C-alpha positions in Angstrom: 42.4 -34.9 5.2 43.0 -31.4 6.3 44.4 -30.4 2.9 41.3 -31.8 1.2 39.1 -29.9 3.6 40.8 -26.6 2.8 40.5 -27.4 -0.9 36.8 -27.8 -0.5 36.5 -24.6 1.5 38.4 -22.8 -1.3 36.1 -24.2 -3.9 33.0 -23.2 -1.9 34.5 -19.7 -1.5 35.1 -19.4 -5.2 31.6 -20.6 -6.0 30.2 -18.1 -3.5 32.2 -15.3 -5.1 31.1 -16.2 -8.6 27.5 -16.5 -7.4 27.7 -12.9 -6.2 29.4 -11.6 -9.4 26.6 -9.3 -10.3 26.3 -7.8 -6.9 30.1 -7.5 -6.5 30.1 -5.5 -9.7 27.3 -3.4 -8.3 29.2 -2.9 -5.1 32.1 -1.3 -7.1 29.5 1.1 -8.5 28.4 2.2 -5.0 25.2 0.0 -4.9 24.3 -2.4 -2.2 22.9 -5.9 -2.0 19.8 -5.1 0.0 16.2 -4.2 -0.7 14.8 -0.7 -0.7 11.9 -1.9 1.4 12.6 -4.2 4.3 16.3 -4.3 3.6 17.1 -0.7 4.5 13.9 -0.2 6.6 14.3 -3.3 8.9 17.4 -5.4 8.3 20.1 -2.7 8.5 18.4 -0.6 11.2 17.9 -3.7 13.4 21.5 -4.8 13.0 22.8 -1.3 13.9 20.4 -1.0 16.9 21.4 -4.4 18.3 25.1 -4.0 17.7 25.0 -0.6 19.5 23.2 -2.1 22.4 25.2 -5.3 22.6 28.6 -3.5 22.8 27.2 -1.5 25.7 26.4 -4.9 27.4 22.6 -4.4 26.9 21.1 -7.6 25.5 17.5 -7.4 26.4 15.8 -4.0 26.1 16.0 -0.8 24.1 14.3 2.5 24.8 14.9 3.4 21.2 12.9 0.6 19.8 9.6 2.4 19.1 8.2 3.6 22.4 10.6 1.2 24.1 10.5 -2.6 24.1 12.1 -5.9 24.9 14.4 -6.5 21.9 15.3 -10.0 23.0 11.7 -11.1 22.5 10.3 -8.8 19.9 13.4 -9.0 17.6 13.9 -12.8 18.2 12.3 -13.4 14.8 15.1 -11.3 13.2 18.5 -11.3 14.8 18.6 -11.4 18.6 19.0 -15.2 18.9 20.8 -15.7 15.6 24.2 -17.3 16.0 25.2 -15.9 12.6 24.5 -12.3 13.9 26.3 -13.1 17.2 29.4 -14.1 15.4 29.1 -11.0 13.2 28.9 -8.8 16.3 31.9 -10.3 17.9 34.0 -10.0 14.7 32.9 -6.4 14.0 33.5 -5.4 17.7 37.0 -6.9 17.4 37.7 -5.1 14.2 36.5 -1.8 15.8 38.7 -2.3 18.8 41.7 -3.0 16.5 40.8 0.2 14.5 40.4 -1.9 11.4 37.0 -0.1 10.9 36.3 3.5 11.9 32.5 3.5 12.2 29.6 1.1 12.7 26.8 3.4 11.4 24.1 2.4 9.0 26.4 2.8 6.0 28.9 0.3 7.5 26.1 -2.3 7.7 25.0 -1.6 4.2 28.6 -2.1 2.9 29.0 -5.3 4.9 25.9 -7.0 3.5 27.6 -8.5 0.4 30.7 -9.7 2.3 28.7 -11.3 5.0 26.6 -12.9 2.2 29.7 -14.4 0.5 30.9 -15.8 3.8 27.4 -17.2 4.6 27.1 -18.8 1.2 30.5 -20.3 1.5 29.5 -22.0 4.8 26.2 -23.2 3.3 28.0 -24.8 0.4 30.5 -26.4 2.7 27.9 -27.8 5.1 25.7 -29.0 2.2 28.7 -30.7 0.5 29.5 -32.7 3.6 25.9 -33.7 4.3 25.4 -34.8 0.7 28.8 -36.6 0.8 27.6 -38.6 3.8 24.5 -39.6 1.8 25.9 -40.3 -1.7 29.5 -41.1 -0.9 30.7 -39.3 -4.1 32.7 -36.1 -3.9 31.9 -34.7 -7.3 28.2 -35.5 -6.9 28.1 -33.9 -3.4 29.8 -30.7 -4.6 27.5 -30.4 -7.6 24.4 -31.0 -5.4 25.6 -28.4 -2.9 26.1 -25.9 -5.8 22.6 -26.6 -7.1 21.3 -25.9 -3.5 23.3 -22.9 -2.5 23.3 -21.1 -5.8 19.6 -21.3 -6.3 17.7 -18.1 -6.7 15.9 -18.6 -3.4 19.1 -17.9 -1.6 19.7 -14.6 -3.4 16.1 -13.5 -3.1 16.0 -14.2 0.7 19.5 -12.7 1.3 18.6 -9.5 -0.5 15.2 -8.9 1.0 15.3 -10.6 4.4 18.9 -11.8 5.0 18.2 -13.7 8.2 16.0 -16.0 6.2 19.1 -17.6 4.6 20.5 -18.7 8.0 18.0 -21.6 7.8 19.8 -22.9 4.7 22.7 -23.8 7.1 20.6 -25.7 9.6 18.5 -27.7 7.1 21.4 -29.9 5.9 22.6 -30.4 9.5 19.1 -31.6 10.5 19.2 -34.1 7.6 22.7 -35.2 8.7 21.6 -35.7 12.2 18.6 -37.8 11.2 20.8 -40.0 9.0 23.4 -40.5 11.7 20.6 -41.8 14.0 19.3 -44.1 11.3 22.7 -45.5 10.4 24.6 -45.5 13.7 22.1 -44.6 16.5 24.4 -41.7 17.4 22.3 -38.6 18.2 25.0 -35.9 18.6 24.7 -34.3 15.2 20.9 -34.3 15.4 20.9 -32.7 18.8 23.5 -30.1 17.6 21.6 -29.3 14.4 18.1 -29.3 16.0 19.3 -27.1 18.9 21.0 -24.5 16.5 17.8 -24.5 14.4 15.6 -23.8 17.5 18.0 -21.2 18.9 18.3 -19.3 15.7 14.7 -18.8 14.5 11.5 -20.2 15.9 9.7 -19.5 12.6 12.1 -21.5 10.4 12.3 -24.2 13.1 8.6 -24.7 12.6 9.1 -25.0 8.8 11.9 -27.5 9.4 9.8 -29.6 11.7 7.1 -29.9 8.9 9.9 -31.0 6.5 11.3 -33.4 9.2 7.9 -35.1 9.5 7.7 -35.5 5.7 11.3 -36.7 5.5 10.8 -39.3 8.3 7.7 -40.7 6.6 9.7 -41.3 3.4 12.8 -42.4 5.3 10.9 -45.1 7.2 9.7 -46.3 3.9 13.2 -46.8 2.5 14.9 -48.1 5.6 18.0 -50.1 4.8 18.6 -53.7 6.0 21.6 -52.6 8.1 19.5 -50.1 10.0 17.6 -50.8 13.2 13.9 -51.3 13.8 11.8 -48.1 13.6 10.9 -47.8 17.2 14.5 -47.5 18.4 15.1 -44.8 15.9 11.8 -43.1 16.9 12.7 -43.0 20.6 16.2 -41.8 19.9 14.8 -39.0 17.7 12.1 -38.1 20.3 14.6 -38.0 23.2 17.1 -36.0 21.1 14.3 -33.5 20.0 13.2 -33.1 23.6 16.8 -32.4 24.7 17.2 -29.9 21.8 14.1 -28.0 23.0 15.7 -27.9 26.5 19.0 -26.7 25.2 17.4 -23.9 23.2 14.9 -22.9 25.9 16.6 -19.7 26.9 16.5 -18.5 23.3 13.5 -20.3 21.7 10.8 -19.7 24.3 11.4 -15.9 24.8 11.2 -15.6 21.0 8.0 -17.6 20.9 6.6 -15.5 23.8 7.3 -12.4 21.7 5.4 -13.9 18.8 2.4 -14.8 21.1 2.5 -11.4 22.6 1.9 -9.9 19.2 -1.4 -9.3 17.4 -2.1 -10.5 13.9 -5.7 -10.4 12.8 -6.8 -13.7 11.4 -6.6 -14.0 7.6 -10.2 -14.1 6.6 -9.9 -14.5 2.8 -10.6 -17.9 1.2 -7.4 -19.9 0.6 -7.6 -22.3 -2.3 -6.0 -25.7 -2.4 -4.5 -25.1 -5.8 -3.4 -22.1 -7.8 -1.0 -21.6 -10.7 0.4 -18.4 -9.3 3.8 -18.6 -11.2 5.9 -20.9 -13.4 8.7 -22.9 -11.7 10.6 -23.3 -14.9 10.5 -19.8 -16.3 8.9 -17.0 -14.2 8.9 -17.8 -10.5 10.3 -15.0 -8.4 10.8 -17.5 -5.5 12.6 -20.6 -7.0 13.4 -21.9 -10.5 13.7 -25.7 -11.0 17.1 -26.5 -12.5 16.6 -27.9 -15.9 18.7 -31.0 -15.2 16.0 -32.0 -12.8 13.6 -32.4 -15.7 16.0 -35.1 -17.2 16.5 -36.7 -13.8 12.7 -37.2 -13.4 12.7 -39.6 -16.4 15.7 -41.7 -15.4 13.5 -44.7 -14.5 16.4 -47.1 -13.7 17.6 -44.8 -10.9 14.3 -45.1 -9.1 15.6 -48.5 -8.0 18.0 -46.5 -5.8 16.0 -45.7 -2.6 17.8 -42.5 -2.0 16.9 -41.3 -5.5 13.3 -42.4 -5.2 13.0 -40.6 -1.8 14.5 -37.3 -2.8 12.7 -37.2 -6.1 9.4 -38.0 -4.4 9.9 -35.3 -1.8 10.9 -32.8 -4.5 7.7 -33.5 -6.5 5.6 -33.2 -3.3 7.2 -29.8 -2.5 6.6 -28.7 -6.1 2.9 -29.5 -5.5 2.9 -27.6 -2.2 4.4 -24.6 -4.1 1.2 -24.5 -6.1 -1.1 -24.9 -3.1 -1.8 -21.7 -1.2 -3.4 -23.9 1.5 0.0 -25.6 2.1 1.8 -22.2 1.9 -0.6 -21.1 4.7 0.3 -24.3 6.7 4.0 -23.5 6.3 3.3 -20.0 7.5 1.6 -21.1 10.7 -1.9 -21.4 9.2 -1.9 -17.7 8.4 -1.8 -15.9 5.0 -0.1 -17.9 2.3 3.7 -17.1 2.1 6.1 -19.0 -0.2 9.2 -19.2 2.0 9.8 -23.0 2.1 11.2 -23.4 -1.4 14.8 -23.6 -0.2 13.9 -27.0 1.1 13.0 -27.9 -2.5 16.3 -26.6 -3.6 18.0 -29.0 -1.2 16.1 -32.0 -2.2 16.7 -31.2 -5.9 20.4 -30.8 -5.2 20.3 -34.3 -3.5 18.7 -35.8 -6.6 21.4 -34.3 -8.9 24.1 -35.5 -6.5 22.7 -39.1 -6.7 22.4 -38.9 -10.5 26.1 -37.9 -10.8 27.2 -40.8 -8.6 25.1 -43.4 -10.5 25.6 -41.9 -14.0 27.4 -45.1 -15.1 24.3 -47.2 -14.4 22.2 -45.3 -16.9 21.9 -47.0 -20.2 22.0 -45.2 -23.5 18.3 -45.9 -24.3 17.2 -44.5 -20.9 19.4 -41.4 -21.5 17.5 -40.7 -24.7 14.1 -41.3 -23.2 15.0 -39.0 -20.2 16.1 -36.2 -22.6 12.9 -36.7 -24.7 10.7 -36.7 -21.6 12.4 -33.4 -20.4 11.8 -31.8 -23.8 8.2 -32.9 -23.9 7.6 -31.3 -20.4 9.5 -28.2 -21.5 7.4 -27.7 -24.7 4.1 -28.4 -22.9 5.1 -25.9 -20.2 5.4 -23.3 -22.9 2.2 -24.2 -24.8 0.0 -24.5 -21.7 1.2 -21.4 -19.9 0.4 -17.8 -20.8 3.2 -16.7 -18.4 5.7 -18.5 -20.5 4.3 -17.0 -23.7 4.7 -13.5 -22.2 8.3 -14.1 -21.2 9.8 -15.6 -24.4 13.2 -14.2 -23.6 13.4 -16.3 -20.4 12.0 -19.3 -22.3 14.7 -19.0 -25.0 17.4 -18.7 -22.3 16.1 -21.8 -20.5 15.7 -23.7 -23.8 19.3 -23.0 -24.7 20.3 -24.3 -21.3 18.3 -27.5 -21.7 19.7 -28.0 -25.2 23.3 -27.7 -24.0 22.7 -29.9 -21.0 20.9 -32.5 -23.1 23.8 -32.7 -25.6 26.4 -33.1 -22.8 24.2 -35.6 -21.1 24.0 -37.8 -24.2 27.6 -37.3 -25.1 29.5 -37.9 -21.9 30.8 -41.3 -20.8 30.6 -41.9 -17.1 33.7 -44.1 -17.2 35.8 -41.0 -18.2 36.2 -39.0 -15.1 37.0 -35.8 -17.0 33.6 -36.1 -18.9 31.7 -36.3 -15.6 33.7 -33.4 -14.2 32.9 -31.4 -17.3 29.2 -32.2 -17.0 29.2 -31.2 -13.3 31.0 -28.0 -14.2 28.4 -27.3 -16.8 25.6 -27.7 -14.3 27.3 -25.3 -11.9 27.9 -22.8 -14.7 24.2 -22.9 -15.7 23.2 -22.4 -12.0 25.6 -19.4 -11.8 24.2 -17.9 -15.0 20.6 -18.4 -13.8 21.5 -16.7 -10.5 23.2 -13.8 -12.4 20.3 -13.2 -14.7 17.9 -13.3 -11.8 19.9 -10.9 -9.8 20.1 -8.4 -12.7 16.6 -8.9 -14.2 14.4 -9.5 -11.2 16.2 -8.2 -8.1 18.0 -5.2 -9.5 15.6 -4.0 -12.2 12.1 -5.2 -11.3 12.6 -5.0 -7.5 14.5 -1.7 -7.8 17.6 -2.9 -5.8 19.7 -0.8 -8.2 18.4 2.3 -6.4 19.8 1.3 -3.1 23.2 3.0 -3.3 25.6 5.0 -1.1 24.3 8.1 -2.7 20.7 7.3 -2.0 21.3 6.4 1.7 23.1 9.7 2.2 20.3 11.6 0.5 17.3 13.3 2.1 15.2 10.4 0.9 16.9 8.3 3.6 19.3 9.9 6.1 20.5 13.1 4.6 22.8 15.6 6.2 20.1 18.3 6.5 17.8 16.2 8.6 20.6 14.6 10.6 21.9 18.1 11.5 18.4 19.1 12.7 18.2 16.0 14.9 21.6 16.9 16.4 20.5 20.4 17.1 17.3 19.1 18.8 19.4 16.8 21.0 21.9 19.5 21.9 19.0 21.8 22.8 17.1 19.3 24.9 19.8 17.7 27.1 17.1 15.2 27.9 18.2 11.7 26.7 14.6 10.4 27.2 12.8 13.1 25.3 11.0 11.7 22.2 11.1 13.2 18.7 8.2 12.5 16.3 10.0 12.2 13.1 10.2 9.5 10.4 11.4 9.9 6.9 8.5 9.1 4.6 7.1 5.6 5.5 10.4 4.4 7.1 9.1 3.9 10.6 12.6 2.8 11.8 14.1 6.2 11.0 15.0 6.7 14.7 17.1 3.6 14.7 19.4 4.7 11.8 19.4 8.4 12.6 20.1 7.9 16.3 17.4 9.4 18.4 14.5 8.5 20.6 11.5 8.3 18.3 7.8 7.4 18.3 7.6 4.9 15.5 8.7 1.4 14.6 8.3 -1.2 11.9 8.6 -4.9 12.9 6.7 -8.1 12.3 6.5 -8.7 16.0 5.4 -5.9 18.4 3.9 -5.4 21.9 0.2 -6.3 21.7 -0.7 -3.8 24.4 0.7 -1.0 22.2 -1.0 -2.2 19.1 -4.4 -2.4 20.9 -3.6 1.1 22.3 -3.2 2.4 18.7 -5.9 0.3 17.0 -8.7 0.0 19.5 -8.3 1.8 22.8 -7.4 5.3 21.6 -7.9 4.8 17.8 -4.7 6.7 17.0 -4.3 7.2 13.2 -0.7 6.4 12.2 -0.8 7.9 8.7 -0.6 4.4 7.2 -2.7 1.4 8.2 -0.5 -1.6 9.0 -0.3 -4.6 11.4 3.5 -4.4 11.7 3.9 -0.6 12.4 3.0 2.1 14.8 3.9 5.7 14.4 3.2 9.3 15.7 0.3 10.2 18.1 -2.1 11.2 15.4 -1.1 14.9 15.9 -3.0 14.8 19.3 -1.4 17.1 21.8 -2.7 15.2 24.8 -1.0 12.0 23.8 2.3 13.6 23.0 2.4 15.1 26.5 1.4 11.7 28.1 4.0 9.7 26.2 6.9 12.2 26.6 6.8 13.4 23.1 8.6 16.8 23.2 9.5 17.5 19.6 7.7 17.3 16.3 9.6 17.4 12.9 8.1 17.4 9.5 9.1 17.8 5.9 7.7 21.2 4.9 6.4 19.7 1.6 4.0 17.5 3.5 0.4 18.5 4.4 0.2 18.6 8.2 -1.1 20.6 11.2 1.3 20.4 14.2 -0.4 19.4 17.5 -1.8 22.1 19.7 0.8 23.9 21.9 3.7 22.9 19.7 5.7 26.0 18.7 8.2 26.2 15.8 11.9 26.3 17.1 14.1 25.2 14.2 13.8 25.4 10.4 15.9 24.4 7.5 15.4 24.3 3.7 13.1 21.3 3.8 12.1 20.7 7.4 10.5 22.4 10.3 10.8 21.4 14.0 8.3 22.2 16.8 8.6 21.9 20.5 5.9 20.9 23.0 5.1 23.8 25.3 2.9 21.7 27.5 5.1 18.7 28.3 4.3 16.5 31.3 7.0 14.9 33.4 8.4 11.5 32.6 7.1 10.1 35.9 3.5 11.2 36.7 1.6 10.5 39.9 -2.0 10.4 40.9 -4.6 9.0 43.3 -7.5 9.2 40.8 -8.3 5.9 39.2 -10.6 5.2 36.3 -11.6 1.6 35.5 -11.2 0.3 32.0 -14.7 -1.1 32.2 -16.2 2.3 32.9 -14.5 3.7 29.8 -15.3 0.8 27.5 -17.8 2.8 25.4 -16.2 6.2 26.0 -14.7 8.3 23.2 -11.0 8.4 22.5 -11.1 12.0 23.8 -12.7 10.9 27.1 -9.9 8.4 27.5 -7.3 11.0 26.9 -8.9 13.2 29.6 -9.0 10.3 32.0 -5.3 9.7 31.5 -4.5 13.4 32.0 -6.6 13.6 35.2 -5.6 10.2 36.7 -4.8 6.7 35.6 -6.8 4.0 33.8 -6.4 0.6 35.4 -8.0 -2.8 34.7 -9.7 -2.8 38.2 -12.3 -0.9 40.1 -11.9 2.8 40.0 -12.6 5.7 42.4 -13.6 8.3 39.9 -16.0 8.8 36.9 -15.1 10.7 33.8 -17.1 13.7 32.7 -18.0 12.7 29.1 -17.4 15.1 26.2 -20.6 15.7 24.2 -21.0 14.3 20.7 -21.7 17.5 18.6 -22.4 15.7 15.3 -26.1 16.4 15.8 -25.3 20.2 15.9 -23.6 20.1 12.5 -24.9 20.2 8.9 -23.6 17.5 6.6 -23.6 17.8 2.8 -22.1 15.5 0.2 -19.5 16.7 -2.3 -19.1 14.9 -5.6 -20.8 12.0 -3.9 -24.2 10.6 -2.8 -24.6 9.7 0.9 -27.6 7.7 1.9 -28.3 5.1 4.6 -24.6 4.9 5.7 -23.4 4.4 2.1 -21.1 6.9 0.5 -20.9 6.6 -3.3 -18.2 9.0 -4.7 -18.7 9.7 -8.4 -16.0 12.3 -8.8 -12.3 11.7 -8.9 -12.5 12.5 -5.2 -15.5 13.3 -3.1 -17.0 12.8 0.3 -18.7 14.9 3.0 -18.6 18.5 4.1 -19.5 19.0 7.8 -20.4 22.5 8.9 -19.5 23.1 12.5 -21.6 25.2 14.9 -20.2 28.6 15.6 -19.3 27.9 19.3 -16.7 25.4 18.3 -15.6 26.6 14.9 -12.1 28.0 14.7 -11.3 27.4 18.4 -9.3 24.5 19.6 -9.4 21.1 17.8 -12.1 18.7 16.8 -11.9 14.9 16.9 -14.0 13.3 14.2 -14.7 9.5 14.4 -16.4 7.2 12.0 -16.5 3.7 10.5 -15.3 3.5 6.9 -14.8 0.5 4.7 -14.5 0.2 0.9 -17.1 -2.0 -0.6 -16.9 -1.6 -4.4 -13.6 -3.3 -4.8 -10.6 -4.7 -2.9 -8.2 -1.7 -3.3 -6.4 0.5 -0.8 -7.3 4.2 -0.7 -6.3 7.5 0.6 -8.5 9.2 3.2 -8.1 12.9 4.0 -9.8 15.0 6.7 -9.1 18.6 5.9 -5.3 18.6 5.4 -4.7 15.4 7.4 -4.0 12.5 5.0 -3.9 8.8 5.9 -4.0 5.6 3.9 -6.1 2.5 4.3 -5.3 -1.0 3.2 -7.2 -3.2 0.7 -9.7 -5.5 2.4 -7.7 -8.5 1.2 -4.3 -7.2 2.3 -2.5 -9.4 4.7 -1.3 -6.2 6.5 -4.7 -4.8 7.1 -5.5 -4.4 10.8 -9.2 -5.3 10.5 -10.1 -2.1 12.4 -12.3 0.2 10.3 -13.1 2.7 13.0 -11.1 5.9 12.5 -10.5 8.9 14.8 -8.9 12.0 13.3 -7.9 15.2 15.0 -7.8 18.4 13.0 -7.9 22.1 14.0 -11.4 23.4 14.2 -12.6 25.2 11.1 -16.1 26.2 10.0 -16.2 23.4 7.5 -14.6 20.0 8.0 -14.1 17.9 4.8 -13.8 14.2 4.5 -12.5 13.0 1.1 -11.9 9.6 -0.5 -11.3 8.5 -4.1 -14.0 7.5 -6.5 -15.8 4.4 -5.3 -18.4 3.1 -2.8 -17.8 3.0 0.9 -19.7 2.0 4.0 -19.6 5.2 6.2 -21.4 5.4 9.5 -21.1 6.0 13.2 -20.1 9.6 12.6 -19.2 11.4 15.8 -17.7 14.8 16.5 -16.0 16.1 19.7 -14.5 19.4 20.5 -11.2 19.7 22.4 -10.4 23.0 24.2 -7.4 21.6 26.0 -8.6 22.9 29.3 -7.8 19.5 31.0 -4.3 19.4 29.5 -3.6 23.0 30.8 -4.8 21.9 34.2 -2.6 18.8 34.2 0.4 20.9 33.0 -0.1 23.5 35.8 -0.4 20.7 38.4 2.8 19.0 37.4 4.8 22.3 37.1 4.5 22.6 40.9 6.4 19.4 41.3 9.2 20.4 39.0 12.5 19.1 40.3 11.0 16.5 42.5 12.0 13.6 40.3 15.3 12.3 38.8 15.1 9.6 36.1 18.1 7.7 34.9 18.2 4.9 32.3 21.1 2.6 31.8 20.6 -0.3 29.4 17.6 -2.3 30.8 17.2 -0.4 34.1 15.4 2.7 35.0 16.3 4.3 38.3 13.9 7.0 39.6 14.1 9.2 42.7 10.8 10.8 43.5 9.6 12.9 46.4 5.9 12.2 46.7 4.9 15.5 48.4 1.3 15.2 47.4 1.0 11.7 48.8 -0.3 10.2 45.6 -1.0 6.4 45.4 0.2 5.6 41.9 3.1 6.4 39.5 2.7 6.1 35.7 5.6 5.9 33.3 5.5 6.3 29.5 7.2 2.9 29.3 5.2 0.2 27.5 3.9 -2.6 29.7 5.2 -6.1 29.0 6.0 -9.2 30.9 9.6 -9.2 32.2 9.7 -6.0 34.2 10.9 -6.3 37.8 10.2 -3.4 40.3 11.4 -2.4 43.7 10.1 0.6 45.6 12.4 1.6 48.5 13.9 -1.8 48.3 10.6 -3.7 48.5 9.5 -5.8 45.5 6.3 -4.3 44.1 3.9 -5.5 41.5 3.6 -3.7 38.2 0.2 -2.9 36.7 -0.9 -2.2 33.1 -1.8 1.5 33.2 -3.5 3.6 30.6 -4.1 0.5 28.4 -0.4 -0.1 27.4 2.0 1.5 29.9 3.5 0.8 33.3 1.9 1.9 36.6 2.6 0.9 40.1 1.8 2.0 43.8 4.2 4.3 45.5 4.7 5.5 49.1 4.3 8.9 50.6 7.5 10.9 50.8 10.7 9.8 49.2 10.6 6.9 46.8 13.6 5.1 45.4 12.4 3.2 42.4 14.4 0.6 40.4 12.7 -0.9 37.3 14.6 -3.6 35.5 13.7 -5.6 32.4 14.7 -9.2 31.7 13.1 -11.5 29.1 10.2 -13.5 30.6 11.3 -16.5 32.6 14.9 -16.1 31.5 16.5 -17.3 34.7 14.6 -20.6 34.9 15.0 -21.0 31.1 18.7 -20.5 31.3 18.9 -23.2 34.0 16.8 -25.6 31.9 19.2 -24.9 28.9 22.3 -25.7 31.1 20.8 -28.8 32.5 19.6 -30.0 29.1 23.0 -29.4 27.6 24.7 -31.5 30.3 22.1 -34.3 29.9 22.5 -34.1 26.1 26.3 -34.5 26.3 25.9 -37.5 28.7 23.2 -39.1 26.5 25.2 -38.6 23.3 28.3 -40.1 24.9 26.4 -43.1 26.0 25.0 -43.6 22.6 28.4 -43.1 21.0 29.9 -45.9 23.1 27.2 -48.3 21.9 28.5 -47.5 18.3 25.5 -49.0 16.7 22.2 -50.6 17.4 22.0 -54.3 18.0 19.5 -56.2 16.0 
């Protein structure tokens, strides 16, 4: 038994290595199996960040994650609760301790991707084999079906772009195995294990799996075997087991779901059709390609008498229909924008169909073989004739046709009674799957998706993390000696630059972020990030007040970019391609005040007024004790003229290549200080993104139909005051109104800086893992302390040993009352409800073990 198991493991490993042949060759050429988008912008930086934190014993919070955040909740969608990643961390840590590896920098994680993928695919194939074996009771069929599943292009697509997606391909077969064990024996252990692992690892794919589970159970009840028990007993066993699985996973699943719910995603407002031919599953789909053997299987009418064959074929056809339904893609994506991420389930059901076909091959008569092959060819030819996509990709059509021809000939030739014939046919199906995977990797992933550019050379270049910029970062850190000081620098549009270059930054890119920070950027302060996106935030819009308020001390830019450094930032370092500036008006990390402005009183105030309120006091969501002095809107004192455009009744029609408005400022504010210009802008002539520039400040706006558009069209831009302020956009028609203009002399920032200078040395701030320790002598007797630490549920606070409530201050940050005189402040972050959830997980695990043991002793249901 053990020898056979190792033999199967060896075969799965060989298949996994063969499946990665193209990328293994690329690896020898210094290229990596990861995308140049999310791959090196999210996957690798997140793994590096979490590994670095985990080995320090910090599992919950990272000050380096954007402006700081709970990684356990906000990165739960990615890796923090992934058992695959946990095992990876343990192995890498052990290898590091044993000096088998010298570094765990971003390049290590890039090199490791392909080897981790080979191991993961081996495990997927092994699990799928055993699950299919339990269903079909035929080793060759199970191995062939597992190969059809694991070697499908959906695995390589997901692994290359979003590698945590493929973890779900392990838990899906286990879920099916668990259901079948309950149906056949009444034993819930495998279902509880599979369901718990699914919930622990990723809440998003758990949701997808539960949709599949509902579909599977509907069909499964329809084909119930005589030896199986009545449906209600199965139902209650499944229900209790599912409930126990939720309990076991509570400490992992619920914090991740909380992170998702604490995020903001504007509702997708575009019409979602029920049906759309967006690709071709036989020839051109970038998501999944139907194995051509499945076309033949569809027409094997005698096999439909086998209930398993009928069920898996019916589910496969249903999932194919779902693939062409944007509405169903939306359902699988949480009723949001359509995303085609469930096709790996189709790969599994198709693999099961092939496995059953191999087992029952001897039952197929010669006449039905011919009819099935004929039916497959009719579908194949019609798929070409009726599809423009197929006609435009004749090279793929020819390749597929050759595959169908070879498989058809083998299918008609082999005799099921001859074991070698069936083995040869199974080997052919595996070879075709391997060839399909290889062609897809080379043609679509490497060439069309530009994976070939992700190389060791690229990742060490100035386009990613070059020596020149890394040296400047090191010089800044050596100069500062302040481990909490933030540096505003990101390389191009890679918002996670701080994570792989190793500094405290001011940007992040993640699908799940702190909703208070997103509102702070989008609505409360209208901070332009240089690039509109629902899954990013970055910089402080070059606004000096905000840099001082958020502990932004350094500003680094590529000197080829168009930019104006924030006021009071002086140049301190320079290299061939980069310039570094230092904030000469920094405010302390911990600020105190007794002046309170209410959020309600500032609801209609300008962004500049809100900045002034934060500099002079604190904004809280309760009654205040002060009223802000509003900055006047100076737009009425300006002269506005159109340039290469017509501007009437709030509509800007640009007829030149670029055009817009020229705003002539009055003499008293021109060329002194900065101006904040605010307006509403939305493109109306077509759904296309566009570049917006105000003087030499450049930002980009998403298409109205983009799933990454914030839905916020109000813009506030800060630029140095010049006589003429220009607003430019590309040719097109835009809705442009609500123009406002404010002048900033920085008198209030100067006053705040001078005030805080007097308290210099009165505070000591230390951060260790998830805990801030602050010693502060409150000589002024202020009532509140404000920290540039984002507010989120999970923070626990003591002031002089007394537990104290935390308040949301300045829209997105932490504030709390302090005492006169000396204050010893301890601020600790744990995921929300983690203690009670850990207790629930422990109790549920104990109950599940007892429940499974009791069911196991029963052996089977009694009729």
